[in-house]
C-alpha atoms as an extended CHARMM CRD file, in Angstrom:
* protein
*
       147  EXT
         1         1  MET       CA            -40.1640000000      -10.5670000000       69.1610000000  PROA      1               0.0000000000
         2         2  SER       CA            -42.7110000000      -11.9260000000       66.7240000000  PROA      2               0.0000000000
         3         3  LYS       CA            -45.7730000000      -10.0460000000       65.5290000000  PROA      3               0.0000000000
         4         4  VAL       CA            -49.1320000000      -11.8420000000       65.7010000000  PROA      4               0.0000000000
         5         5  LEU       CA            -52.3200000000      -10.7040000000       63.9830000000  PROA      5               0.0000000000
         6         6  ILE       CA            -55.5180000000      -11.6830000000       65.7930000000  PROA      6               0.0000000000
         7         7  ALA       CA            -58.5040000000      -11.8080000000       63.4210000000  PROA      7               0.0000000000
         8         8  GLU       CA            -61.5460000000      -12.2770000000       65.6310000000  PROA      8               0.0000000000
         9         9  ASP       CA            -64.9530000000      -10.5770000000       65.6210000000  PROA      9               0.0000000000
        10        10  ASN       CA            -65.6230000000      -11.1220000000       69.3490000000  PROA      10              0.0000000000
        11        11  ALA       CA            -64.0380000000       -8.3410000000       71.4260000000  PROA      11              0.0000000000
        12        12  ALA       CA            -63.7190000000      -10.4780000000       74.5750000000  PROA      12              0.0000000000
        13        13  ASN       CA            -61.8860000000      -13.2150000000       72.6650000000  PROA      13              0.0000000000
        14        14  ARG       CA            -59.5650000000      -10.6380000000       71.0800000000  PROA      14              0.0000000000
        15        15  GLU       CA            -58.7940000000       -9.1740000000       74.4950000000  PROA      15              0.0000000000
        16        16  LEU       CA            -58.0260000000      -12.5890000000       75.9760000000  PROA      16              0.0000000000
        17        17  LEU       CA            -55.6870000000      -13.4960000000       73.1170000000  PROA      17              0.0000000000
        18        18  ARG       CA            -54.0360000000      -10.0610000000       73.1660000000  PROA      18              0.0000000000
        19        19  GLU       CA            -53.3730000000      -10.2590000000       76.9180000000  PROA      19              0.0000000000
        20        20  LEU       CA            -51.9060000000      -13.7620000000       76.7000000000  PROA      20              0.0000000000
        21        21  LEU       CA            -49.6540000000      -12.7750000000       73.8070000000  PROA      21              0.0000000000
        22        22  GLU       CA            -48.5210000000       -9.3970000000       75.1470000000  PROA      22              0.0000000000
        23        23  MET       CA            -47.6430000000      -10.8970000000       78.5520000000  PROA      23              0.0000000000
        24        24  HSD       CA            -44.8790000000      -12.7560000000       76.7630000000  PROA      24              0.0000000000
        25        25  GLY       CA            -43.5790000000      -10.0180000000       74.5600000000  PROA      25              0.0000000000
        26        26  TYR       CA            -45.4210000000      -10.5970000000       71.3190000000  PROA      26              0.0000000000
        27        27  THR       CA            -46.4040000000       -7.5740000000       69.2930000000  PROA      27              0.0000000000
        28        28  VAL       CA            -50.1400000000       -7.8310000000       68.6100000000  PROA      28              0.0000000000
        29        29  VAL       CA            -52.2680000000       -6.3190000000       65.8690000000  PROA      29              0.0000000000
        30        30  GLU       CA            -55.9880000000       -6.9210000000       65.5330000000  PROA      30              0.0000000000
        31        31  ALA       CA            -58.7230000000       -7.2300000000       62.9320000000  PROA      31              0.0000000000
        32        32  CYS       CA            -62.4870000000       -7.5500000000       63.5020000000  PROA      32              0.0000000000
        33        33  ASP       CA            -63.4700000000       -9.2880000000       60.2650000000  PROA      33              0.0000000000
        34        34  GLY       CA            -62.0120000000      -11.2100000000       57.3510000000  PROA      34              0.0000000000
        35        35  GLY       CA            -61.6850000000       -8.2300000000       55.0190000000  PROA      35              0.0000000000
        36        36  GLU       CA            -59.8570000000       -6.1960000000       57.6330000000  PROA      36              0.0000000000
        37        37  ALA       CA            -57.6060000000       -9.2020000000       58.3390000000  PROA      37              0.0000000000
        38        38  LEU       CA            -56.4340000000       -9.2770000000       54.7150000000  PROA      38              0.0000000000
        39        39  ARG       CA            -55.7470000000       -5.5150000000       54.7770000000  PROA      39              0.0000000000
        40        40  MET       CA            -53.8630000000       -5.7940000000       58.0790000000  PROA      40              0.0000000000
        41        41  ILE       CA            -51.7080000000       -8.6360000000       56.7500000000  PROA      41              0.0000000000
        42        42  GLU       CA            -50.6030000000       -6.4080000000       53.8600000000  PROA      42              0.0000000000
        43        43  GLN       CA            -50.0390000000       -3.3760000000       56.1120000000  PROA      43              0.0000000000
        44        44  THR       CA            -48.3700000000       -4.9710000000       59.1370000000  PROA      44              0.0000000000
        45        45  GLN       CA            -46.7300000000       -8.1360000000       57.7510000000  PROA      45              0.0000000000
        46        46  PRO       CA            -47.2930000000      -10.3440000000       60.8150000000  PROA      46              0.0000000000
        47        47  ASP       CA            -45.2630000000      -13.4620000000       61.5430000000  PROA      47              0.0000000000
        48        48  LEU       CA            -48.3950000000      -15.4770000000       62.3430000000  PROA      48              0.0000000000
        49        49  LEU       CA            -52.1740000000      -15.1090000000       62.0110000000  PROA      49              0.0000000000
        50        50  LEU       CA            -54.6690000000      -16.3370000000       64.6190000000  PROA      50              0.0000000000
        51        51  LEU       CA            -57.8430000000      -16.5530000000       62.5350000000  PROA      51              0.0000000000
        52        52  ASP       CA            -61.4020000000      -17.0530000000       63.7460000000  PROA      52              0.0000000000
        53        53  ILE       CA            -63.4580000000      -19.2280000000       61.4030000000  PROA      53              0.0000000000
        54        54  GLY       CA            -66.8780000000      -17.6170000000       61.8880000000  PROA      54              0.0000000000
        55        55  MET       CA            -66.3620000000      -13.9460000000       61.0620000000  PROA      55              0.0000000000
        56        56  PRO       CA            -68.3190000000      -11.3650000000       59.0770000000  PROA      56              0.0000000000
        57        57  VAL       CA            -67.3190000000      -10.0780000000       55.6150000000  PROA      57              0.0000000000
        58        58  LEU       CA            -65.0750000000      -13.0800000000       54.8710000000  PROA      58              0.0000000000
        59        59  ASP       CA            -65.0290000000      -16.1840000000       57.0410000000  PROA      59              0.0000000000
        60        60  GLY       CA            -61.7890000000      -17.8730000000       58.0340000000  PROA      60              0.0000000000
        61        61  PHE       CA            -61.9340000000      -20.3710000000       55.1610000000  PROA      61              0.0000000000
        62        62  ALA       CA            -62.2170000000      -17.5420000000       52.6080000000  PROA      62              0.0000000000
        63        63  VAL       CA            -59.3860000000      -15.5980000000       54.2540000000  PROA      63              0.0000000000
        64        64  VAL       CA            -56.9770000000      -18.5440000000       54.3180000000  PROA      64              0.0000000000
        65        65  GLY       CA            -57.8830000000      -19.3040000000       50.6910000000  PROA      65              0.0000000000
        66        66  LYS       CA            -56.9550000000      -15.7670000000       49.6200000000  PROA      66              0.0000000000
        67        67  ILE       CA            -53.7300000000      -15.9280000000       51.6430000000  PROA      67              0.0000000000
        68        68  ARG       CA            -52.6580000000      -19.2040000000       50.0100000000  PROA      68              0.0000000000
        69        69  GLU       CA            -53.4460000000      -17.8480000000       46.5160000000  PROA      69              0.0000000000
        70        70  ASN       CA            -51.1330000000      -14.8490000000       47.0120000000  PROA      70              0.0000000000
        71        71  PRO       CA            -47.4530000000      -15.7600000000       46.4620000000  PROA      71              0.0000000000
        72        72  ARG       CA            -46.2960000000      -12.9670000000       48.8050000000  PROA      72              0.0000000000
        73        73  LEU       CA            -48.4820000000      -14.2480000000       51.6460000000  PROA      73              0.0000000000
        74        74  ALA       CA            -48.6960000000      -17.9860000000       51.0110000000  PROA      74              0.0000000000
        75        75  GLN       CA            -46.0510000000      -18.9150000000       53.6060000000  PROA      75              0.0000000000
        76        76  LEU       CA            -47.7420000000      -17.0290000000       56.4650000000  PROA      76              0.0000000000
        77        77  PRO       CA            -48.5590000000      -19.4800000000       59.2820000000  PROA      77              0.0000000000
        78        78  VAL       CA            -52.3110000000      -19.4030000000       59.9560000000  PROA      78              0.0000000000
        79        79  VAL       CA            -53.8830000000      -20.9500000000       63.0530000000  PROA      79              0.0000000000
        80        80  ALA       CA            -57.6480000000      -21.4650000000       63.1190000000  PROA      80              0.0000000000
        81        81  VAL       CA            -59.2090000000      -20.2770000000       66.3730000000  PROA      81              0.0000000000
        82        82  THR       CA            -62.7090000000      -21.6610000000       66.4650000000  PROA      82              0.0000000000
        83        83  ALA       CA            -65.6780000000      -22.9120000000       68.4240000000  PROA      83              0.0000000000
        84        84  TYR       CA            -65.9400000000      -25.7450000000       65.8740000000  PROA      84              0.0000000000
        85        85  ALA       CA            -64.7910000000      -28.5970000000       68.0680000000  PROA      85              0.0000000000
        86        86  MET       CA            -66.8750000000      -31.5390000000       66.8930000000  PROA      86              0.0000000000
        87        87  GLN       CA            -65.3490000000      -34.7590000000       65.6500000000  PROA      87              0.0000000000
        88        88  GLY       CA            -63.8950000000      -34.1290000000       62.2020000000  PROA      88              0.0000000000
        89        89  ASP       CA            -63.7800000000      -30.3250000000       62.4940000000  PROA      89              0.0000000000
        90        90  ARG       CA            -60.0280000000      -30.2640000000       63.2340000000  PROA      90              0.0000000000
        91        91  GLU       CA            -59.2390000000      -32.4110000000       60.1900000000  PROA      91              0.0000000000
        92        92  LYS       CA            -61.5410000000      -30.3460000000       57.9630000000  PROA      92              0.0000000000
        93        93  ILE       CA            -59.8120000000      -27.1490000000       59.0680000000  PROA      93              0.0000000000
        94        94  LEU       CA            -56.2840000000      -28.5100000000       58.6830000000  PROA      94              0.0000000000
        95        95  ASN       CA            -57.2030000000      -29.8740000000       55.2380000000  PROA      95              0.0000000000
        96        96  ALA       CA            -58.2910000000      -26.3400000000       54.2590000000  PROA      96              0.0000000000
        97        97  ASN       CA            -54.6540000000      -25.1160000000       54.3820000000  PROA      97              0.0000000000
        98        98  PHE       CA            -54.5510000000      -23.9180000000       57.9730000000  PROA      98              0.0000000000
        99        99  ASP       CA            -51.2600000000      -24.6110000000       59.7480000000  PROA      99              0.0000000000
       100       100  GLY       CA            -52.7740000000      -25.1560000000       63.1610000000  PROA      100             0.0000000000
       101       101  TYR       CA            -56.0200000000      -25.4440000000       65.0950000000  PROA      101             0.0000000000
       102       102  LEU       CA            -57.1090000000      -24.1000000000       68.4850000000  PROA      102             0.0000000000
       103       103  SER       CA            -60.5990000000      -24.6590000000       69.8600000000  PROA      103             0.0000000000
       104       104  LYS       CA            -62.4560000000      -22.1540000000       72.0170000000  PROA      104             0.0000000000
       105       105  PRO       CA            -62.3650000000      -21.4820000000       74.8350000000  PROA      105             0.0000000000
       106       106  ILE       CA            -58.6670000000      -20.8450000000       74.3750000000  PROA      106             0.0000000000
       107       107  ASN       CA            -56.3460000000      -23.1020000000       76.3250000000  PROA      107             0.0000000000
       108       108  SER       CA            -53.2330000000      -21.0630000000       77.0590000000  PROA      108             0.0000000000
       109       109  GLN       CA            -50.9740000000      -24.1470000000       77.0190000000  PROA      109             0.0000000000
       110       110  SER       CA            -52.2350000000      -25.1560000000       73.5610000000  PROA      110             0.0000000000
       111       111  LEU       CA            -51.7530000000      -21.5720000000       72.3680000000  PROA      111             0.0000000000
       112       112  ALA       CA            -48.1670000000      -21.5770000000       73.6400000000  PROA      112             0.0000000000
       113       113  GLU       CA            -47.4410000000      -24.9050000000       71.9530000000  PROA      113             0.0000000000
       114       114  GLU       CA            -48.8100000000      -23.7440000000       68.5910000000  PROA      114             0.0000000000
       115       115  LEU       CA            -46.8350000000      -20.4940000000       68.7370000000  PROA      115             0.0000000000
       116       116  ASP       CA            -43.6490000000      -22.3420000000       69.6570000000  PROA      116             0.0000000000
       117       117  ARG       CA            -44.1820000000      -24.9070000000       66.9090000000  PROA      117             0.0000000000
       118       118  LEU       CA            -44.9740000000      -22.4080000000       64.1570000000  PROA      118             0.0000000000
       119       119  LEU       CA            -42.6250000000      -19.5890000000       65.1050000000  PROA      119             0.0000000000
       120       120  ASN       CA            -39.7490000000      -21.7890000000       66.3120000000  PROA      120             0.0000000000
       121       121  LYS       CA            -39.5310000000      -19.5820000000       69.3430000000  PROA      121             0.0000000000
       122       122  GLY       CA            -37.6800000000      -22.1450000000       71.4040000000  PROA      122             0.0000000000
       123       123  THR       CA            -37.6190000000      -20.1710000000       74.6600000000  PROA      123             0.0000000000
       124       124  ASP       CA            -38.4990000000      -21.4680000000       78.0980000000  PROA      124             0.0000000000
       125       125  GLN       CA            -41.1130000000      -18.7720000000       78.5350000000  PROA      125             0.0000000000
       126       126  ASP       CA            -44.6160000000      -19.8290000000       77.5940000000  PROA      126             0.0000000000
       127       127  VAL       CA            -48.0900000000      -18.3990000000       77.6360000000  PROA      127             0.0000000000
       128       128  SER       CA            -49.3270000000      -20.9510000000       80.1900000000  PROA      128             0.0000000000
       129       129  GLN       CA            -47.5560000000      -19.0150000000       82.9520000000  PROA      129             0.0000000000
       130       130  SER       CA            -50.3890000000      -16.4820000000       82.7850000000  PROA      130             0.0000000000
       131       131  GLN       CA            -52.7570000000      -18.9780000000       84.3630000000  PROA      131             0.0000000000
       132       132  ALA       CA            -54.0200000000      -18.7800000000       87.9050000000  PROA      132             0.0000000000
       133       133  PRO       CA            -54.3310000000      -21.9590000000       89.9950000000  PROA      133             0.0000000000
       134       134  GLY       CA            -56.7860000000      -24.3250000000       88.3570000000  PROA      134             0.0000000000
       135       135  GLY       CA            -55.5510000000      -23.5930000000       84.8280000000  PROA      135             0.0000000000
       136       136  GLN       CA            -57.6360000000      -20.4720000000       84.2720000000  PROA      136             0.0000000000
       137       137  PRO       CA            -56.2420000000      -17.2070000000       82.8750000000  PROA      137             0.0000000000
       138       138  SER       CA            -55.5790000000      -14.5780000000       85.4920000000  PROA      138             0.0000000000
       139       139  GLY       CA            -56.7950000000      -11.0110000000       85.8180000000  PROA      139             0.0000000000
       140       140  LYS       CA            -58.2880000000       -9.3190000000       82.7790000000  PROA      140             0.0000000000
       141       141  ALA       CA            -57.8180000000      -12.4590000000       80.7130000000  PROA      141             0.0000000000
       142       142  ARG       CA            -60.3150000000      -14.3230000000       82.9150000000  PROA      142             0.0000000000
       143       143  ALA       CA            -62.7230000000      -11.3810000000       82.8390000000  PROA      143             0.0000000000
       144       144  ALA       CA            -62.4980000000      -11.2210000000       79.0550000000  PROA      144             0.0000000000
       145       145  ARG       CA            -63.2250000000      -14.9140000000       78.7180000000  PROA      145             0.0000000000
       146       146  GLU       CA            -66.2030000000      -14.7320000000       81.0680000000  PROA      146             0.0000000000
       147       147  GLY       CA            -67.5220000000      -11.4710000000       79.5520000000  PROA      147             0.0000000000
């Protein structure tokens, strides 16, 4: 199964993403800031990076810039995970060499679609199955989102 690095400074958001990913067999590694994200990419060689835009040390734009400048890392799929959801933010982010865009709060169906698209998973199993009635994450995932 694919390995996903979550680079997010908010612990509740990391927990939500980790739970959604692990429920479906993804191996998850985590980083709390942009500098740690770059170190973790080198150490763990993930298949995909979920990258918060507003992080300490290096923001998401700086991290994706350094990834794209490095020939060994340049092909790593990077999905922006951000609260920036105003008109034009998606285009700005995608024009900054991100491969995908997810707005917060995380929609598990959108997460599943981005993972399938970028990792060519192609299985019938998707992250949206972790939702309770009403489209909300179940269990600890809901608590993490609300916390």
